[in-house]
C-alpha positions as CSV (number, residue, x, y, z in Angstrom):
1,X,21.4,26.7,21.0
2,X,18.7,24.1,20.1
3,X,17.3,21.9,22.8
4,X,17.2,18.1,22.3
5,X,13.4,18.4,22.1
6,X,13.6,21.0,19.3
7,X,16.2,18.9,17.4
8,X,13.9,15.9,17.7
9,X,10.8,17.9,16.7
10,X,12.6,19.3,13.6
11,X,13.8,15.8,12.6
12,X,10.3,14.4,13.0
13,X,8.8,17.2,10.9
14,X,11.5,16.6,8.2
15,X,10.4,12.9,8.2
16,X,6.8,14.0,7.9
17,X,7.6,16.1,4.8
18,X,9.4,13.1,3.3
19,X,6.4,10.8,4.1
20,X,4.1,13.2,2.2
21,X,6.4,13.1,-0.9
22,X,6.7,9.3,-0.6
23,X,2.9,8.8,-0.4
24,X,2.3,11.0,-3.5
25,X,5.2,9.6,-5.5
26,X,4.2,6.0,-4.9
27,X,0.5,6.8,-5.4
28,X,-0.4,5.5,-1.9
29,X,-3.1,8.1,-1.2
30,X,-4.2,6.5,2.1
31,X,-0.8,7.1,3.6
32,X,-1.8,10.8,3.6
33,X,-4.2,10.0,6.5
34,X,-1.1,9.7,8.7
35,X,0.5,12.9,7.3
36,X,-2.3,15.4,7.8
37,X,-4.5,16.1,10.8
38,X,-8.1,15.0,10.4
39,X,-9.3,18.6,9.9
40,X,-6.4,19.8,7.8
41,X,-6.9,22.5,5.2
42,X,-4.9,21.9,2.0
43,X,-4.7,24.6,-0.7
44,X,-3.2,23.6,-4.1
45,X,-4.9,26.5,-5.9
46,X,-1.6,28.2,-6.9
47,X,-0.8,25.3,-9.2
48,X,-4.4,24.7,-10.5
49,X,-5.5,22.3,-7.8
50,X,-8.3,22.5,-5.2
51,X,-8.7,23.9,-1.8
52,X,-10.1,21.4,0.6
53,X,-9.7,18.7,3.3
54,X,-7.8,15.5,3.2
55,X,-10.5,13.5,1.5
56,X,-10.9,16.1,-1.3
57,X,-7.1,16.2,-1.7
58,X,-6.8,12.4,-1.9
59,X,-9.6,12.3,-4.6
60,X,-7.9,15.1,-6.6
61,X,-4.5,13.3,-6.5
62,X,-6.1,9.9,-7.3
63,X,-7.9,11.5,-10.3
64,X,-5.1,13.7,-11.7
65,X,-1.7,12.0,-10.9
66,X,-2.3,8.8,-13.0
67,X,-2.3,11.1,-16.1
68,X,1.4,11.6,-15.6
69,X,3.6,8.6,-16.5
70,X,6.2,9.6,-13.8
71,X,6.9,12.3,-11.3
72,X,9.0,13.1,-8.2
73,X,8.9,15.6,-5.3
74,X,12.3,16.8,-4.4
75,X,12.4,18.8,-1.1
76,X,15.0,21.4,0.0
77,X,15.7,24.5,2.1
78,X,13.1,23.7,4.7
79,X,12.8,26.4,7.4
80,X,10.9,25.2,10.4
81,X,10.0,27.1,13.6
82,X,8.8,25.0,16.5
83,X,6.7,26.5,19.3
84,X,5.6,23.7,21.8
85,X,3.1,21.5,20.1
86,X,2.8,23.6,17.0
87,X,5.2,24.6,14.3
88,X,5.4,26.5,11.0
89,X,7.5,25.7,8.0
90,X,8.4,26.8,4.5
91,X,9.9,24.1,2.2
92,X,11.1,24.3,-1.4
93,X,9.8,21.7,-3.7
94,X,11.0,20.8,-7.2
95,X,8.5,18.6,-8.9
96,X,9.4,17.3,-12.4
97,X,6.5,15.5,-14.1
98,X,6.4,13.6,-17.4
99,X,3.6,14.6,-19.8
100,X,2.3,12.1,-22.3
101,X,2.0,13.4,-25.9
102,X,-0.6,12.5,-28.5
103,X,2.3,11.5,-30.8
104,X,3.8,9.1,-28.3
105,X,6.5,11.6,-27.4
106,X,6.8,12.8,-23.8
107,X,7.5,16.3,-22.5
108,X,8.9,17.2,-19.1
109,X,7.0,19.7,-17.0
110,X,9.0,21.2,-14.2
111,X,7.2,22.8,-11.2
112,X,8.9,24.9,-8.6
113,X,7.0,25.7,-5.5
114,X,7.1,26.2,-1.8
115,X,5.0,24.4,0.8
116,X,3.9,26.8,3.5
117,X,2.8,24.6,6.4
118,X,1.5,24.7,9.9
119,X,2.1,21.6,11.9
120,X,0.5,20.2,15.1
121,X,1.6,17.5,17.4
122,X,-1.3,15.0,17.7
123,X,-1.1,12.1,20.1
124,X,2.6,12.6,20.2
125,X,3.2,12.6,16.4
126,X,3.6,15.6,14.1
127,X,1.0,16.2,11.4
128,X,0.4,18.8,8.8
129,X,-2.5,21.0,10.0
130,X,-2.5,23.2,6.9
131,X,-0.6,23.4,3.7
132,X,-0.6,26.1,1.1
133,X,1.4,25.8,-2.1
134,X,3.1,28.9,-3.4
135,X,4.1,28.7,-7.1
136,X,7.5,29.8,-8.2
137,X,7.6,28.5,-11.8
138,X,6.1,26.0,-14.2
139,X,8.0,25.2,-17.4
140,X,7.3,22.5,-20.0
141,X,10.4,21.4,-21.9
142,X,9.5,20.5,-25.5
143,X,9.9,16.9,-26.5
144,X,12.7,16.0,-28.8
145,X,11.8,13.7,-31.7
146,X,13.3,10.2,-31.2
147,X,13.8,10.9,-27.5
148,X,10.8,9.4,-25.8
């Protein structure tokens, strides 16, 4: 049976995961400062991104994400284990992204991945201390003429 503290911790971590998605999907990169610890290590290399700290991650996202007209992060099947002021988690992410085409047509790239996270409670609030993306699939659906 889960204690009230563990239920609270899990809900706070779920909210943290949603805040990450919201920050990226709304292109509010500075909101990531309240998602990650100050010394977080973020590894996006499985999907072609960098390995680095929060500043490097924010720069990468600010440089790359505007090339996509639209995108979303859809989270599911989150498994979180809490141990005091630390926790680990594995969360599925489906990330559809529109790709602009030279001919004005758009294609849809679908990325499936898992976030493998460690969390730390800092000053009473949960933060992501490390995040590694594990790739499941990437698929680009071809554009259909007249559908753009």
